[in-house]
N, C-alpha and C positions, 0 to 999 in steps of 0.2 A: 316734817323734817326737811332740812335744806342740805343740799350738796355743798360741801366746803373743801376747798383746796388751800393748804398752807404750805409755804415754801420758805426755807431759811438758808442763809449762807452756811457753807460747810464749817466755817470758823465758829458758828454759834450753835451747831447741832447738839453738842453735849448739854449746854446750858438750856436750850429749848426743850430737850427731852426731860431734863430735870424739872423745868417749869411745868411741862405737861403732866409729869407724874404727880407733882404736887396738886394739880387740878383734877386728878383722878383718872388720867389716861395711863396707858402702859408705859413701861420704862424705855421703849425704843420706838416712839411714835413717828419720828422723822426718819423713816427707814428707806425711802425710795431715793436711790443714789442718782443725782443729776450732775450736770456740768457745774462744778463749784458750789453746789447747793444740795440740800436734802428736802424731800417733800413728803406730804401725806394727803390722803383723801379721807374724809369722814362725813358722817351725817350729823348735823347739828340742829338743835332747837333754836328758835328765834331768841330765846333768853341768853344762850351762849354767844350768839352773833352780837347781841347788844353788849354783853359783858366785854367781848373782844373790842368792839367799836369804842366803848368807853375807855378801855385800857390803852388803846392806841391814841386816845385824846389826852392821856396823862393821868387817868383815874385808875390807879393800881388797886385791884381788889383787896379788901382788908384781910382776907384769909391768906394772902401772899405777903404779909408784912415782914416775914423773916427772909424772903428772897431778896437779894441785894438790889437796891433801886437802880443802880447804874447798869447792871446786867439786864434787868427787866426792861429798862428803857432802850437799851441797845437791841434787844430782841424785837421790841415793838417797832422801832425805827426801821428795821431791816426785814421784817416779816412781810411776805407777799401773801395777800388774802384774796380769795375769790369765793363768792357765795352766789349760788343760783338754785332755782327750784329743781331742775332736772340734772341728773348725773351723767347722762350719756355724753361721752366725749369731753367732759368737763376738765379732767386733769390734763389731757392732751391739748386742749384749747389754751389752757393757762401756759403750758410749756411753750407752745408756739408764740403766744403773746409776749413772752419774756425771752424768747430766743434761747431756751434751755432744751437739753436733750437728756434722756435717760442714759445712764451708764450701765451697760450690761456687765454683770459680774460673772466671771468664769468660776466654775465649781471644780 
């Protein structure tokens, strides 16, 4: 399994969560609040990484044919993706690389 960090602009959070749910993830995958973005960390198999790579190259998976093409492309164009073998510090490294910060939510 590979460590994967995905970050999406806040304006696309709802659509990205819907897309993730159609792919078998939970309904609120992009749940880490960041400056103008939302993110997630997950473990991914190489086959998922390849599917995402293909999708970002314009090859929308057939099982997502009912998801609007324009919204799908907008998500792919704006999605920050980082994959590596080890998870230690991965999420924080990506935040630093993109000058993003976690937003602490008050309870």
